C-alpha positions in Angstrom: 156.2 72.0 75.1 154.1 68.5 74.6 151.2 68.0 72.0 149.1 64.9 71.3 147.4 63.9 68.2 144.8 61.5 67.6 145.0 59.3 64.6 144.0 56.0 63.0 146.0 53.1 62.8 147.2 53.9 59.0 148.5 57.2 60.3 149.7 56.0 63.5 151.3 52.8 62.8 155.0 53.5 62.1 155.4 56.0 65.3 153.2 54.1 67.9 154.9 50.6 66.9 158.4 52.1 67.3 157.7 53.4 70.6 155.6 50.4 71.8 158.6 48.0 70.6 161.0 50.0 72.4 159.0 50.3 75.6 157.3 46.9 75.7 159.7 44.6 74.0 162.9 45.9 74.6 162.6 47.4 77.9 159.9 44.9 79.6 160.6 41.9 77.5 156.8 41.4 76.3 157.1 39.0 73.3 157.2 40.8 69.8 154.2 38.6 68.5 151.9 39.7 71.0 152.6 43.6 71.3 151.0 44.3 67.8 147.2 42.8 67.3 144.4 42.7 65.2 142.9 45.6 67.8 145.2 48.4 66.3 143.3 48.7 63.0 139.9 49.4 64.7 141.6 51.7 67.8 141.9 55.4 67.9 145.7 56.1 68.9 147.0 58.8 70.5 150.6 60.1 69.6 152.5 62.5 72.0 155.1 65.0 70.5 157.8 67.1 71.8 158.7 69.6 68.9 158.9 66.8 65.9 159.9 64.0 68.1 157.3 61.3 68.9 157.4 60.7 72.6 154.5 58.4 73.8 151.7 56.6 72.5 148.3 54.7 73.7 145.0 53.6 72.0 141.4 53.6 72.7 139.7 50.6 71.6 136.0 50.6 70.4 134.7 48.9 73.4 135.9 51.4 75.8 139.4 50.0 76.7 142.5 51.9 76.7 145.9 50.2 76.0 149.5 50.1 75.2 150.0 53.6 77.0 153.8 53.9 76.7 156.3 56.9 77.0 160.0 56.5 75.8 162.2 56.3 79.2 163.8 59.8 78.8 160.7 61.6 78.7 158.9 59.8 81.6 157.9 61.8 84.5 157.3 64.8 82.6 153.4 64.5 82.2 153.5 63.1 79.0 151.4 60.0 80.1 148.9 62.2 81.5 148.3 64.0 78.4 148.1 61.0 76.5 145.5 59.5 79.0 143.5 62.7 79.1 143.1 62.9 75.4 142.0 59.2 75.3 139.5 59.7 77.9 138.2 63.0 76.3 137.7 61.0 73.0 135.8 58.2 74.9 133.6 60.6 76.3 133.0 62.7 73.4 131.6 59.5 71.3 129.4 58.6 74.5 131.3 56.0 76.2 129.9 55.3 79.7 133.2 54.4 81.2 136.8 53.4 80.1 138.4 50.5 81.3 142.3 49.4 81.4 144.6 46.8 82.5 147.4 48.8 84.4 150.8 47.4 85.1 150.8 47.2 89.1 153.8 49.5 89.4 151.6 52.4 87.3 148.3 52.2 89.7 148.9 55.3 91.3 149.3 56.9 88.1 146.1 55.9 87.2 144.4 56.4 90.4 145.5 60.1 90.3 143.6 60.4 87.2 140.6 59.0 88.8 140.5 55.2 87.9 139.5 52.9 90.4 140.9 49.2 90.6 138.6 46.1 90.3 139.4 42.6 91.2 142.6 40.4 91.8 146.0 41.4 90.4 147.1 39.0 87.3 149.6 38.2 85.0 149.7 39.7 81.4 152.9 38.9 79.4 154.9 37.8 82.6 153.8 41.1 84.2 151.6 41.8 86.7 148.4 43.7 85.8 145.0 44.7 87.6 141.8 46.0 85.8 141.0 49.7 86.3 137.7 51.7 85.5 136.7 55.3 85.3 133.1 56.0 85.2 132.5 59.1 82.7 
């Protein structure tokens, strides 16, 4: 059984950083120096757990952007990403955001579409990976 906790960066830092480094830096080759940024301290972070093991993370910025969605490889395909995404969308809705936005890796467009997001604009490169902007009106 999975559970998701929401936390500020001071509580989420160690766990979220380890997951993001494993997924983005080690697996996808994103440069370490751009993975962690100043927005972390101002964001709401979601941490997914299976038992006592942290298996995924994501964040919600103050401007309504969801980002840094990451699930450890061995836990993918089990609904963890969807749980994280739903919790972050619910948090945005609760604070009154009119919409949530995200920058989806192209391979994950179907995942986000299945959760109601719509693609906007052209595909672009970010950290050497093809992305597309997406929006969900709340």
